[in-house]
C-alpha positions as CSV (number, residue, x, y, z in Angstrom):
1,V,32.0,12.4,5.8
2,S,29.6,14.4,3.7
3,G,27.3,14.0,0.7
4,A,25.3,10.9,0.0
5,S,27.7,8.6,1.8
6,A,26.8,10.2,5.1
7,L,23.2,9.2,4.7
8,P,21.8,5.9,6.1
9,P,21.8,3.1,3.4
10,E,18.0,3.3,2.9
11,A,18.2,6.9,2.1
12,Q,21.0,6.3,-0.6
13,E,18.6,4.3,-2.7
14,S,16.9,5.8,-5.7
15,A,13.2,6.6,-5.8
16,L,13.2,5.5,-9.4
17,R,14.4,2.0,-8.4
18,V,11.6,1.8,-5.8
19,M,9.0,2.9,-8.4
20,R,10.4,0.4,-11.0
21,D,10.4,-2.5,-8.4
22,V,6.7,-1.8,-7.4
23,L,5.3,-1.2,-10.9
24,A,7.2,-4.2,-12.4
25,K,5.2,-6.4,-10.0
26,L,1.7,-5.3,-11.3
27,P,-0.2,-7.5,-13.7
28,A,-0.5,-6.2,-17.3
29,N,-4.1,-5.0,-16.8
30,P,-4.8,-4.0,-13.1
31,K,-8.4,-3.1,-12.5
32,L,-7.8,0.2,-10.8
33,S,-6.8,3.8,-11.5
34,I,-4.0,5.5,-9.8
35,E,-4.6,9.3,-9.3
36,R,-1.6,10.3,-7.3
37,I,1.7,8.5,-6.8
38,T,4.7,9.5,-4.7
39,F,7.9,7.4,-4.6
40,N,10.8,8.3,-2.4
41,P,13.9,6.2,-1.8
42,A,12.4,4.6,1.3
43,S,8.7,5.0,1.0
44,L,5.7,5.2,-1.3
45,Q,2.2,6.6,-1.3
46,L,-0.5,5.7,-3.9
47,E,-4.0,7.1,-4.2
48,G,-6.7,6.0,-6.6
49,K,-9.9,4.3,-7.3
50,A,-10.9,0.6,-7.7
51,G,-14.0,-1.4,-8.3
52,A,-13.3,-3.8,-5.4
53,H,-11.0,-4.5,-2.5
54,E,-9.4,-7.3,-4.4
55,D,-8.3,-4.9,-7.1
56,V,-6.3,-2.8,-4.5
57,D,-4.8,-6.0,-3.0
58,V,-2.9,-6.4,-6.3
59,L,-1.2,-3.1,-5.7
60,V,-0.5,-3.7,-2.0
61,N,1.0,-7.2,-2.9
62,A,3.2,-5.6,-5.6
63,A,4.6,-3.1,-3.1
64,R,5.2,-5.8,-0.6
65,A,6.9,-8.0,-3.2
66,A,9.2,-5.0,-3.9
67,G,10.3,-5.0,-0.2
68,M,8.0,-2.5,1.3
69,D,6.2,-2.8,4.6
70,V,2.6,-1.9,3.7
71,P,-0.2,-1.9,6.3
72,L,-3.8,-2.3,5.2
73,P,-4.8,0.4,2.8
74,Q,-7.3,3.2,3.8
75,M,-10.4,2.7,1.7
76,R,-13.9,4.2,1.5
77,K,-16.8,3.6,-1.0
78,D,-17.9,6.7,-3.0
79,A,-21.4,7.6,-4.2
80,G,-20.6,5.9,-7.5
81,G,-19.9,2.5,-5.9
82,R,-16.1,2.7,-6.5
83,W,-13.5,2.4,-3.8
84,S,-11.1,5.3,-3.1
85,F,-7.9,4.0,-1.7
86,L,-4.7,5.3,0.0
87,I,-1.7,3.0,0.2
88,Q,1.4,3.9,2.2
89,G,4.5,1.8,2.5
90,S,8.1,2.1,3.7
91,K,11.2,0.1,3.5
92,P,11.9,-1.8,6.7
93,A,14.5,-0.2,8.9
94,R,17.8,-1.9,8.6
95,T,19.3,-3.0,11.9
96,P,23.0,-2.8,12.2
97,V,24.8,-6.1,12.4
98,A,26.3,-6.7,15.8
99,E,30.1,-6.7,15.9
100,M,31.6,-10.1,16.7
101,K,34.4,-10.1,19.2
């Protein structure tokens, strides 16, 4: 077997679908700016700035609602009082279903 069908199911998904699923969960006017965004079929990484922790929670919750496992984001406060953040997430590994005999 070769081509995409030889890949595990999570690697056969589209990065565009992951991006759509996450961004569709955001409110109309999130209070943050995203400076770098990377979507892969089974993972995402978002970097940006926000005014408060709660603003970043909206993005984390959107990624989780789209089926991503997302640990707490890395955050630090800059000299201007804004929070720089890094959010990383990945699709949970699919476990094979045991064969019934």
